[in-house]
GUMI-374090 format. One record per residue (C-alpha): x, y, z. Coordinates in steps of 0.25 Angstrom, whole numbers, plus 5000, padded with zeros to 4 digits. Layout:
N
XYZ;...
***
This chain:
155
463947505338;464647365340;466147365337;466547225333;468047185335;467947035338;467546905330;466346865338;465747005338;465947015323;465246875321;464046915330;463947045323;463946985309;462946875313;462046985319;462047075307;461846965297;460446955303;460047085297;459547115283;460547235282;461747295288;462547415286;464047405283;465147505283;466647495284;467847585288;469147555282;470547615279;471047625265;472047725265;473347645263;472747515257;472147465245;471147385252;470347455263;470647415278;469347375285;469347455298;467847445302;466547385298;465247445303;463947365302;462547405306;461247325306;459747365308;459447405322;459747515331;460347435343;461847445346;462147325338;461647375325;463047435322;464347375323;465847405319;466747285315;468247315317;468847225307;470247265312;469947195325;470947085328;470546955323;469146995318;468746905306;467746985297;467146855291;465846875298;465747015292;466046975278;465046865280;464046975284;464347055272;464046935263;462746895270;461746905259;460646925269;461147055274;461247185266;462447265269;462247415268;463447505264;463647645260;464647655248;465047505250;466147495240;467347505249;466547415260;466347315250;467747315245;468247295260;467247175262;467647115249;469147135251;469147085266;468046975266;467846945251;466446985252;465547085246;464447135255;463147085249;461947115249;462347265250;461647395250;462547525247;461847655252;462747735243;462247665231;460847675236;461047825239;461547845225;460247775219;459447865228;460047995222;461148025233;462348025223;463247925219;464247915231;463447975242;464247965256;463547895268;463648025276;462948105265;461847995263;461547995278;461448145279;460548155266;459648045270;459648035286;460048185288;461048135298;462548185298;463648075299;465048105305;465948045294;467148105300;467747965304;467647915289;469147935287;469647895301;470647785303;469747665304;470947565306;471347635319;470947565332;470247585341;469147655332;468847785338;467447825344;467247915332;467547805322;466547715329;465447815329;465747845314;465647695311;
***
């Protein structure tokens, strides 16, 4: 997985991912003492099994302007795939003034397919792919730097 902490790498990543028909998106944030969530990490993946197919953007990196990421979220040629997108959408709208579109929410799709109204990602993966996921870092301090190896594996 690529870790993106500088402007040139972010611009290159967003341009590369914009060439794909869909990408997956997830965010990690802190919301314990604030009304608006503090964005701490953005994970993206694109089709392919090469090492560049997954990336983590560190929005807390000094001097990083997320405008290329917001443009990617608004790109009408790229479907953004989320799971339980409500808080992710809130973050992108609050920080960048953009609602990711077009968008596909796997939690909504799972509901339509009979998996329940608010099935979690871990449960869905276990049911469909029969693979366990380690979600123990879900409530870790994502604002603390440097990120631990365990956090990066989780991401």
